[in-house]
ZAZA-506930 format. One line per field, with one value per residue: residue in three letters; residue number from 1; x, y, z of N, C-alpha, C in turn. Coordinates in steps of 0.05 Angstrom, whole numbers, plus 5000, padded with zeros to 4 digits. Example, Ala and Ser with C-alpha at 12.3 -4.5 7.8 and 13.67 -1.06 7.14 Angstrom:
# ZAZA-506930
residu <- [Ala|Ser]
num <- [1|2]
npx <- [5264|5257]
npy <- [4886|4955]
npz <- [5156|5142]
capx <- [5246|5273]
capy <- [4910|4979]
capz <- [5156|5143]
cpx <- [5264|5258]
cpy <- [4934|5001]
cpz <- [5156|5157]
# end
This chain:
# ZAZA-506930
residu <- [Met|Lys|Asn|Met|Lys|Lys|Ile|Ser|Asn|Leu|Leu|Cys|Leu|Val|Leu|Val|Ala|Val|Leu|Phe|Val|Phe|Thr|Gly|Ile|Ser|Ser|Thr|Lys|Ala|Ala|Pro|Gln|Thr|Ile|Thr|Ile|Ser|Arg|Thr|Gly|Val|Ser|Pro|Lys|Tyr|Ile|Asp|Ala|Tyr|Asp|Phe|Tyr|Asn|Leu|Lys|Phe|Asp|Asp|Asp|Thr|Val|Val|Tyr|Cys|Tyr|Ser|Gly|Pro|Gly|Asn|Trp|Pro|Thr|Asp|Gly|Leu|Thr|Tyr|Thr|Leu|Asp|Gly|Glu|Ala|Ser|Ala|Ala|Ile|Lys|Tyr|Ile|Leu|Glu|Asn|Gly|Pro|Arg|Thr|Ser|Asp|Asn|Ser|Gln|Val|Ala|Arg|Tyr|Val|Thr|Gln|Gly|Ala|Ile|Trp|Trp|Tyr|Arg|Ala|Glu|Asn|Gly|Glu|Ile|Ser|Ala|Leu|Ser|Thr|Glu|Phe|Val|Glu|Thr|Gly|Ala|Glu|Ser|Glu|Thr|Gly|Ile|Arg|Asp|Leu|Ile|Lys|Asn|Leu|Val|Arg|Asp|Ala|Arg|Asn|Asn|Thr|Ser|Thr|Ser|Asn|Lys|Lys|Ala|Tyr|Ile|Phe|Lys|Ser|Ser|Gly|Tyr|Gln|Asp|Val|Val|Ala|Leu|Tyr|Ala|Pro|Asp|Pro|Glu|Pro|Thr|Pro|Asp|Pro|Glu|Pro|Glu|Glu|Val|Cys|Val|Glu|Tyr|Glu|Ile|Val|Gly|Asn|Val|Arg|Pro|Asp|Pro|Ala|Lys|Thr|Asp|Pro|Thr|Pro|Gly|Lys|Glu|Cys|Tyr|Asn|Lys|Gly|Thr|Glu|Tyr|Asp|Gln|Lys|Lys|Glu|Leu|Lys|Thr|Arg|Gln|Ser|Asn|Cys|Lys|Phe|Asn|Gly|Trp|Tyr|Thr|Asn|Ser|Asn|Leu|Thr|Gly|Arg|Trp|Thr|Asn|Gly|Thr|Ala|Leu|Asn|Asn|Asn|Leu|Lys|Leu|Tyr|Gly|Ala|Trp|Glu|Cys|Gly|Thr|Pro|Val|Ile|Val|Pro|Ala|Thr|Ala|Ala|Asn|Thr|Pro|Leu|Ile|Ile|Leu|Gly|Val|Gly|Leu|Thr|Ala|Ile|Ala|Ile|Gly|Ala|Gly|Val|Tyr|Ile|Tyr|Arg|Asp|Lys|Lys|Ile|Asn|Ser|Asn|Lys]
num <- [1|2|3|4|5|6|7|8|9|10|11|12|13|14|15|16|17|18|19|20|21|22|23|24|25|26|27|28|29|30|31|32|33|34|35|36|37|38|39|40|41|42|43|44|45|46|47|48|49|50|51|52|53|54|55|56|57|58|59|60|61|62|63|64|65|66|67|68|69|70|71|72|73|74|75|76|77|78|79|80|81|82|83|84|85|86|87|88|89|90|91|92|93|94|95|96|97|98|99|100|101|102|103|104|105|106|107|108|109|110|111|112|113|114|115|116|117|118|119|120|121|122|123|124|125|126|127|128|129|130|131|132|133|134|135|136|137|138|139|140|141|142|143|144|145|146|147|148|149|150|151|152|153|154|155|156|157|158|159|160|161|162|163|164|165|166|167|168|169|170|171|172|173|174|175|176|177|178|179|180|181|182|183|184|185|186|187|188|189|190|191|192|193|194|195|196|197|198|199|200|201|202|203|204|205|206|207|208|209|210|211|212|213|214|215|216|217|218|219|220|221|222|223|224|225|226|227|228|229|230|231|232|233|234|235|236|237|238|239|240|241|242|243|244|245|246|247|248|249|250|251|252|253|254|255|256|257|258|259|260|261|262|263|264|265|266|267|268|269|270|271|272|273|274|275|276|277|278|279|280|281|282|283|284|285|286|287|288|289|290|291|292|293|294|295|296|297|298|299|300|301|302|303|304|305|306|307|308|309|310|311|312|313|314|315]
npx <- [4190|4192|4230|4275|4282|4295|4344|4372|4374|4404|4453|4467|4475|4519|4556|4561|4583|4632|4655|4658|4696|4742|4748|4751|4790|4815|4863|4892|4943|5005|5033|5083|5154|5182|5160|5139|5103|5048|5014|4949|4912|4867|4818|4751|4736|4699|4682|4690|4755|4782|4816|4834|4890|4890|4918|4962|4998|5053|5036|4984|4951|4904|4917|4916|4924|4953|4973|4950|4930|4974|5042|5039|5051|5098|5102|5133|5159|5191|5165|5166|5148|5119|5088|5026|4961|4904|4847|4801|4816|4826|4773|4749|4778|4760|4705|4694|4697|4647|4609|4585|4558|4586|4650|4690|4669|4663|4716|4734|4703|4725|4779|4770|4745|4786|4821|4786|4772|4824|4837|4797|4815|4860|4908|4927|4931|4876|4819|4792|4742|4702|4703|4687|4641|4611|4592|4577|4536|4545|4505|4511|4516|4563|4590|4557|4562|4616|4617|4582|4610|4657|4633|4612|4659|4680|4645|4642|4672|4717|4713|4746|4807|4845|4894|4908|4960|5014|5055|5118|5153|5209|5198|5149|5077|5054|5026|4969|4946|4907|4924|4932|4947|5013|5024|5014|5069|5075|5075|5124|5106|5093|5140|5125|5119|5149|5150|5192|5192|5210|5205|5203|5193|5159|5165|5213|5262|5322|5356|5334|5366|5416|5417|5414|5367|5305|5300|5265|5206|5218|5214|5219|5233|5196|5226|5277|5341|5352|5386|5384|5378|5433|5445|5418|5451|5471|5493|5482|5501|5477|5444|5426|5419|5377|5376|5349|5288|5243|5193|5144|5149|5201|5230|5261|5303|5324|5353|5406|5409|5366|5310|5261|5196|5149|5116|5154|5166|5209|5229|5252|5284|5299|5343|5350|5386|5371|5317|5308|5328|5294|5318|5311|5266|5247|5194|5184|5216|5196|5169|5211|5239|5199|5197|5249|5245|5204|5229|5271|5243|5220|5265|5285|5243|5247|5297|5286|5247|5277|5316|5284|5263|5310|5326|5285|5292|5339|5324]
npy <- [4650|4641|4678|4656|4611|4634|4658|4611|4587|4625|4621|4570|4577|4611|4576|4536|4567|4580|4529|4515|4551|4535|4482|4481|4477|4519|4571|4632|4643|4653|4608|4565|4555|4509|4457|4418|4355|4322|4263|4255|4217|4165|4153|4121|4061|4079|4068|4011|3985|4029|4073|4136|4174|4225|4287|4341|4403|4432|4484|4480|4476|4440|4381|4344|4282|4278|4246|4196|4131|4100|4099|4135|4197|4205|4221|4284|4290|4327|4373|4405|4463|4459|4477|4500|4471|4451|4492|4463|4426|4463|4481|4434|4429|4474|4466|4414|4406|4424|4388|4354|4350|4320|4321|4283|4252|4292|4304|4256|4254|4298|4281|4235|4257|4287|4246|4218|4255|4264|4213|4203|4240|4215|4225|4200|4131|4088|4084|4033|3988|3976|4021|4065|4048|4001|3962|3961|4014|4065|4090|4144|4163|4172|4161|4186|4238|4248|4241|4281|4326|4324|4331|4383|4411|4408|4440|4489|4550|4572|4633|4655|4684|4648|4595|4529|4492|4449|4403|4369|4309|4269|4202|4196|4206|4262|4321|4365|4431|4486|4554|4624|4668|4693|4758|4814|4854|4917|4976|5027|5090|5146|5198|5257|5321|5386|5456|5509|5578|5641|5712|5778|5838|5902|5959|5973|5959|5936|5942|5890|5865|5869|5841|5787|5733|5723|5667|5607|5567|5510|5441|5394|5333|5324|5345|5351|5380|5447|5497|5565|5602|5638|5707|5757|5790|5850|5888|5940|6001|6034|6004|5956|5891|5870|5821|5755|5741|5714|5734|5777|5829|5836|5814|5768|5712|5658|5598|5565|5495|5480|5436|5424|5426|5446|5484|5537|5607|5656|5723|5781|5846|5904|5961|6021|6078|6118|6125|6075|6087|6074|6050|6078|6049|6014|6025|6077|6110|6141|6183|6210|6229|6263|6301|6324|6346|6385|6418|6438|6467|6506|6534|6553|6587|6625|6649|6671|6710|6743|6763|6790|6831|6860|6878|6913|6952|6978|7006]
npz <- [5661|5606|5593|5617|5585|5537|5550|5561|5510|5482|5508|5493|5438|5438|5462|5423|5381|5403|5409|5355|5337|5364|5350|5296|5234|5212|5207|5230|5225|5189|5141|5165|5150|5166|5210|5267|5277|5309|5333|5354|5366|5342|5292|5294|5255|5210|5157|5118|5126|5140|5181|5210|5230|5279|5269|5284|5279|5316|5327|5338|5293|5256|5218|5157|5122|5058|5017|5012|5039|5088|5113|5158|5192|5247|5317|5331|5283|5232|5187|5122|5087|5023|4981|4949|4954|4912|4895|4905|4945|4985|4993|5013|5061|5089|5092|5107|5165|5180|5168|5204|5270|5304|5322|5311|5271|5232|5223|5201|5154|5127|5119|5089|5044|5021|5003|4970|4930|4907|4889|4851|4813|4796|4823|4867|4890|4876|4920|4963|4938|4974|5005|4972|4945|4963|5020|5090|5110|5157|5212|5213|5161|5133|5085|5046|5063|5052|4995|4979|4997|4965|4914|4920|4926|4875|4848|4870|4895|4943|4980|5017|5044|5058|5049|5023|5045|5027|5060|5067|5087|5086|5066|5090|5092|5054|5081|5092|5105|5129|5124|5137|5083|5067|5091|5048|5028|5057|5022|5023|5048|5006|5009|5046|5018|5024|5007|4983|4974|4944|4951|4928|4962|4963|4917|4894|4848|4819|4755|4715|4677|4698|4743|4791|4782|4818|4861|4841|4858|4898|4917|4972|5008|5067|5127|5108|5115|5106|5069|5058|4995|4963|4976|4933|4878|4844|4787|4785|4808|4847|4880|4931|4961|5013|5040|5060|5092|5142|5146|5116|5131|5134|5178|5223|5213|5171|5194|5170|5154|5184|5194|5144|5159|5146|5094|5066|5060|5038|5044|5010|4998|4958|4961|4930|4908|4869|4822|4772|4707|4651|4590|4523|4477|4416|4413|4433|4402|4357|4384|4408|4363|4342|4383|4380|4329|4335|4371|4340|4302|4333|4351|4301|4286|4325|4313|4262|4275|4307|4272|4236|4266|4276|4226|4213|4251|4234|4190]
capx <- [4199|4199|4256|4296|4286|4309|4372|4385|4379|4425|4478|4473|4486|4546|4574|4565|4601|4659|4665|4665|4721|4764|4751|4755|4817|4826|4884|4898|4973|5017|5045|5112|5171|5185|5144|5137|5076|5042|4990|4933|4892|4859|4789|4739|4734|4671|4676|4709|4776|4798|4815|4852|4903|4886|4944|4964|5024|5057|5023|4956|4936|4896|4930|4905|4942|4948|4984|4936|4935|5000|5065|5029|5072|5102|5105|5159|5170|5192|5154|5175|5129|5126|5072|4998|4943|4885|4824|4781|4826|4820|4744|4745|4789|4744|4677|4691|4691|4620|4590|4573|4561|4605|4676|4706|4657|4670|4745|4735|4692|4745|4802|4760|4739|4812|4831|4766|4776|4850|4836|4781|4832|4884|4931|4936|4920|4847|4810|4780|4714|4685|4702|4673|4617|4594|4599|4556|4536|4539|4481|4518|4515|4589|4597|4543|4574|4641|4611|4571|4631|4673|4617|4611|4686|4684|4626|4642|4698|4718|4719|4763|4834|4864|4904|4915|4989|5024|5080|5130|5175|5219|5191|5123|5056|5051|5003|4958|4933|4899|4937|4928|4970|5033|5014|5027|5086|5063|5093|5133|5089|5107|5149|5111|5136|5144|5162|5205|5188|5223|5189|5214|5172|5164|5165|5239|5276|5344|5353|5334|5388|5441|5411|5408|5338|5294|5298|5238|5196|5230|5202|5237|5220|5193|5248|5303|5355|5352|5402|5372|5394|5451|5432|5419|5471|5465|5515|5473|5518|5462|5425|5437|5399|5376|5377|5325|5275|5221|5168|5142|5157|5231|5240|5266|5322|5324|5378|5414|5410|5341|5294|5237|5173|5125|5122|5169|5169|5229|5223|5275|5278|5321|5345|5363|5389|5356|5300|5320|5320|5290|5328|5291|5261|5237|5166|5182|5234|5182|5163|5236|5243|5180|5205|5272|5236|5190|5249|5286|5225|5217|5290|5285|5223|5258|5318|5273|5234|5298|5328|5264|5262|5335|5326|5265|5303|5360|5311]
capy <- [4624|4645|4693|4637|4594|4650|4660|4585|4583|4643|4609|4546|4587|4621|4553|4524|4584|4577|4503|4515|4566|4520|4455|4484|4472|4543|4585|4659|4646|4648|4582|4564|4541|4482|4454|4390|4345|4303|4247|4260|4196|4152|4153|4095|4052|4084|4056|3990|3981|4054|4092|4158|4186|4253|4300|4370|4415|4442|4510|4472|4475|4412|4372|4320|4269|4286|4227|4171|4114|4089|4115|4158|4212|4198|4245|4299|4290|4354|4377|4429|4475|4451|4492|4503|4452|4462|4506|4442|4417|4485|4480|4412|4435|4494|4459|4388|4406|4433|4368|4339|4360|4302|4330|4260|4246|4314|4301|4232|4263|4316|4265|4217|4273|4294|4223|4211|4275|4260|4187|4207|4255|4199|4237|4179|4105|4086|4074|4007|3988|3977|4049|4084|4038|3982|3958|3970|4043|4071|4106|4172|4170|4185|4159|4207|4264|4250|4244|4308|4346|4324|4343|4412|4422|4411|4459|4515|4562|4587|4662|4664|4690|4627|4577|4502|4488|4422|4400|4344|4298|4246|4175|4195|4220|4291|4330|4390|4446|4513|4576|4650|4674|4712|4785|4829|4875|4944|4994|5050|5113|5167|5219|5282|5343|5414|5472|5535|5599|5666|5734|5805|5856|5930|5966|5980|5937|5944|5934|5861|5856|5870|5830|5758|5728|5713|5638|5596|5548|5484|5424|5375|5314|5336|5338|5357|5403|5466|5522|5585|5610|5660|5733|5766|5811|5866|5905|5968|6012|6048|5985|5933|5872|5870|5794|5740|5741|5694|5749|5798|5855|5835|5807|5739|5700|5628|5586|5543|5469|5474|5417|5434|5410|5459|5501|5561|5629|5675|5749|5799|5873|5920|5989|6034|6107|6133|6108|6063|6100|6053|6060|6080|6025|6020|6034|6106|6125|6163|6206|6225|6243|6285|6322|6338|6362|6408|6436|6452|6487|6529|6550|6566|6609|6647|6662|6687|6733|6761|6776|6809|6855|6875|6892|6935|6974|6991|7023]
capz <- [5651|5578|5592|5624|5562|5517|5559|5557|5481|5475|5519|5476|5413|5444|5466|5397|5366|5415|5402|5327|5333|5375|5338|5267|5225|5200|5222|5221|5224|5163|5139|5172|5131|5178|5235|5275|5277|5330|5330|5378|5369|5317|5288|5290|5227|5202|5131|5111|5146|5141|5204|5205|5253|5283|5268|5286|5281|5343|5331|5342|5268|5249|5194|5144|5104|5030|4997|5011|5062|5091|5122|5174|5207|5275|5335|5330|5256|5221|5160|5108|5068|4995|4961|4953|4942|4894|4907|4914|4971|5004|4998|5031|5088|5102|5096|5119|5193|5184|5157|5225|5297|5317|5311|5301|5245|5213|5215|5184|5129|5114|5110|5068|5020|5008|4988|4949|4908|4893|4876|4826|4794|4789|4836|4886|4884|4880|4946|4961|4929|4998|5016|4955|4932|4977|5048|5109|5115|5185|5217|5209|5133|5128|5056|5031|5070|5037|4967|4975|5000|4941|4893|4925|4922|4846|4836|4885|4900|4969|4977|5039|5035|5067|5028|5032|5040|5028|5074|5061|5104|5070|5075|5103|5077|5053|5096|5082|5127|5122|5137|5124|5064|5077|5086|5027|5040|5057|5008|5038|5040|4991|5028|5044|5008|5032|4986|4991|4954|4950|4942|4932|4971|4955|4889|4885|4834|4801|4727|4714|4660|4713|4770|4794|4783|4843|4859|4837|4878|4899|4937|4984|5027|5093|5145|5096|5125|5084|5069|5040|4972|4968|4972|4905|4871|4820|4778|4786|4830|4868|4892|4947|4970|5042|5051|5061|5118|5144|5147|5095|5142|5135|5205|5226|5194|5169|5203|5152|5167|5198|5179|5133|5167|5134|5071|5074|5041|5047|5032|5007|4987|4947|4966|4908|4914|4849|4806|4749|4681|4631|4564|4501|4461|4390|4415|4438|4385|4341|4401|4411|4337|4341|4402|4369|4306|4345|4384|4318|4290|4352|4350|4275|4286|4342|4298|4241|4287|4317|4248|4224|4283|4274|4200|4214|4267|4219|4171]
cpx <- [4207|4226|4279|4302|4301|4339|4386|4392|4402|4452|4487|4486|4514|4565|4580|4586|4630|4671|4673|4692|4744|4768|4755|4785|4830|4845|4887|4928|4982|5031|5074|5128|5177|5170|5143|5108|5073|5016|4974|4911|4885|4828|4778|4740|4705|4663|4698|4730|4792|4794|4838|4864|4895|4913|4941|4993|5028|5048|4993|4939|4930|4907|4917|4925|4933|4955|4969|4944|4964|5021|5056|5053|5074|5105|5133|5172|5169|5183|5163|5154|5138|5111|5043|4982|4922|4862|4804|4790|4821|4791|4738|4755|4772|4716|4673|4684|4662|4599|4576|4577|4581|4633|4693|4695|4665|4699|4748|4725|4713|4768|4793|4755|4765|4822|4812|4770|4802|4850|4820|4797|4857|4909|4943|4923|4890|4841|4796|4751|4695|4682|4685|4647|4599|4602|4577|4558|4529|4515|4487|4517|4541|4596|4583|4554|4600|4636|4600|4592|4650|4659|4617|4638|4692|4667|4626|4670|4697|4725|4737|4791|4855|4873|4910|4944|4997|5051|5091|5151|5183|5211|5164|5103|5061|5026|4994|4944|4926|4915|4929|4951|4989|5022|5029|5045|5074|5083|5100|5116|5106|5115|5133|5129|5128|5160|5172|5201|5203|5206|5203|5191|5179|5164|5192|5253|5300|5339|5355|5357|5414|5439|5405|5377|5330|5291|5269|5231|5210|5218|5221|5221|5219|5215|5275|5315|5361|5371|5389|5390|5412|5436|5437|5440|5462|5490|5507|5485|5502|5442|5440|5413|5400|5375|5350|5314|5251|5194|5168|5149|5188|5242|5243|5284|5319|5352|5385|5418|5385|5324|5268|5213|5147|5135|5136|5170|5189|5226|5249|5266|5303|5320|5362|5363|5372|5339|5316|5310|5318|5299|5306|5289|5250|5209|5165|5201|5219|5176|5188|5242|5225|5188|5229|5263|5222|5209|5264|5268|5222|5242|5292|5267|5234|5279|5306|5261|5255|5310|5309|5263|5287|5336|5308|5276|5325|5348|5304]
cpy <- [4626|4658|4674|4619|4608|4652|4634|4580|4600|4632|4585|4555|4597|4598|4539|4540|4581|4550|4502|4529|4549|4492|4457|4481|4498|4556|4613|4664|4641|4621|4582|4549|4512|4481|4424|4382|4326|4288|4248|4239|4185|4151|4124|4087|4055|4070|4036|3988|4007|4068|4112|4168|4216|4267|4330|4379|4426|4471|4506|4473|4445|4405|4347|4308|4274|4265|4201|4153|4103|4109|4140|4171|4202|4224|4257|4300|4319|4354|4404|4438|4469|4467|4493|4480|4466|4476|4486|4432|4438|4485|4458|4417|4455|4484|4431|4388|4414|4411|4352|4353|4344|4309|4307|4252|4267|4312|4277|4239|4280|4300|4247|4232|4281|4270|4216|4230|4269|4233|4189|4222|4239|4209|4218|4153|4105|4075|4048|4009|3990|4006|4067|4074|4021|3981|3970|4000|4048|4089|4136|4181|4182|4184|4181|4234|4269|4256|4272|4330|4348|4337|4373|4425|4425|4433|4486|4524|4577|4616|4672|4669|4669|4610|4550|4497|4459|4422|4372|4336|4272|4220|4173|4210|4250|4298|4357|4404|4474|4534|4602|4654|4693|4740|4799|4851|4902|4963|5018|5074|5133|5189|5245|5304|5370|5431|5499|5554|5625|5689|5760|5824|5884|5934|5972|5956|5949|5934|5903|5850|5855|5856|5800|5754|5718|5683|5629|5577|5521|5468|5402|5355|5328|5326|5343|5381|5422|5490|5541|5592|5635|5686|5743|5789|5826|5883|5935|5981|6024|6030|5964|5916|5870|5843|5781|5739|5722|5708|5771|5826|5856|5832|5777|5728|5670|5618|5563|5517|5461|5455|5430|5416|5422|5475|5526|5582|5648|5701|5766|5826|5886|5949|6002|6065|6124|6114|6097|6078|6078|6063|6060|6054|6033|6032|6064|6122|6146|6187|6223|6241|6267|6308|6338|6356|6388|6429|6452|6473|6511|6546|6566|6590|6632|6662|6680|6712|6754|6777|6796|6834|6873|6890|6916|6958|6990|7011|7049]
cpz <- [5622|5575|5598|5600|5540|5524|5555|5528|5472|5484|5502|5450|5416|5448|5440|5381|5377|5408|5372|5322|5342|5363|5308|5260|5214|5218|5212|5220|5195|5164|5147|5150|5140|5204|5242|5279|5300|5323|5356|5381|5342|5316|5289|5260|5217|5176|5125|5133|5150|5168|5199|5231|5255|5286|5273|5287|5309|5347|5334|5316|5262|5221|5184|5125|5075|5010|4995|5035|5063|5100|5137|5189|5236|5291|5332|5303|5245|5192|5149|5088|5039|4974|4968|4940|4926|4910|4918|4941|4992|5012|5018|5059|5103|5109|5108|5149|5200|5176|5179|5252|5313|5306|5300|5274|5224|5204|5197|5156|5113|5103|5087|5042|5006|4991|4965|4925|4893|4879|4850|4805|4785|4802|4856|4878|4891|4908|4942|4952|4952|5008|4999|4944|4949|5006|5066|5113|5144|5188|5212|5180|5124|5098|5040|5038|5054|5007|4962|4978|4976|4917|4896|4920|4892|4835|4850|4889|4927|4964|4999|5028|5045|5044|5040|5024|5044|5042|5069|5083|5091|5083|5088|5085|5077|5069|5085|5105|5116|5138|5122|5105|5077|5071|5064|5039|5036|5043|5026|5029|5024|5011|5024|5036|5020|5011|4997|4968|4963|4937|4948|4940|4964|4925|4877|4872|4819|4773|4725|4697|4675|4740|4770|4795|4811|4841|4856|4860|4876|4922|4946|5001|5054|5112|5134|5109|5102|5089|5049|5017|4979|4963|4943|4902|4846|4813|4777|4811|4853|4883|4909|4956|5000|5055|5051|5090|5118|5145|5126|5105|5146|5163|5206|5205|5194|5177|5184|5167|5183|5181|5169|5141|5157|5110|5082|5052|5054|5031|5032|4996|4977|4957|4944|4913|4895|4833|4782|4724|4661|4604|4543|4486|4434|4391|4419|4421|4368|4358|4405|4386|4335|4359|4391|4346|4315|4358|4362|4305|4307|4351|4324|4274|4303|4327|4276|4252|4295|4293|4236|4240|4280|4247|4200|4230|4253|4199|4185]
# end
């Protein structure tokens, strides 16, 4: 029996949540530029002689009058988006429907709070004394609900991302409704880059002063059609370049115009008939002079010994 009671309570909570979702005024849709309106009924005269038409747009968004009593919209009237209402109006639109379990009372409180707030700010004509101060109070306590909602709207800020939008139609009341803001445009992602490198394999190299330099690393947007660099040239007569390859063992060729979808390294090699003779530099000049000097001394000593021997033999 206890389990049945728990299940019953759970079902009630689910039902309340569903009713709240479908009777609330919030919308996850972005505000339209133009839209038509319809009247779905009229509220009881809870306070003084005021009754409110129940309004909605043709996308089922609940709508409230913004300009004050009079000139109620008619069915099928087209409204145009005009701008945003204040944060306080947004707060009232979000929290008014929660002020009573009776959806008609909650709607009356929301509409009354919008006018009450704007009349206090001097934005619309003052409401009747009977509405805001005196007159028979209904058992629902609607006047207190309205006053408390207006007070809370002045002292609190909504944290939702929705906005209160004002819509206009010539000759009729402005209306206000909650919509989600226009989505922020998603920036285009930065293009992914892939890079191309070139490498000379092996130890054979022609004279750098007579040879094209090896190309440096370059990066491109992924998917770019790529042509490999021209083969290197050298003015050294005994050397030739073997071309660019896709593997370090010098196999596989890159096809020009192929899309770069991954990093690429191309390999090349030189063939030279004889080793490169590196010219003398200032650093080894003293050694050369020393070698020449020692050679001259050795030759001079040899000549002296030869002459000495010849003289002695003539004696």
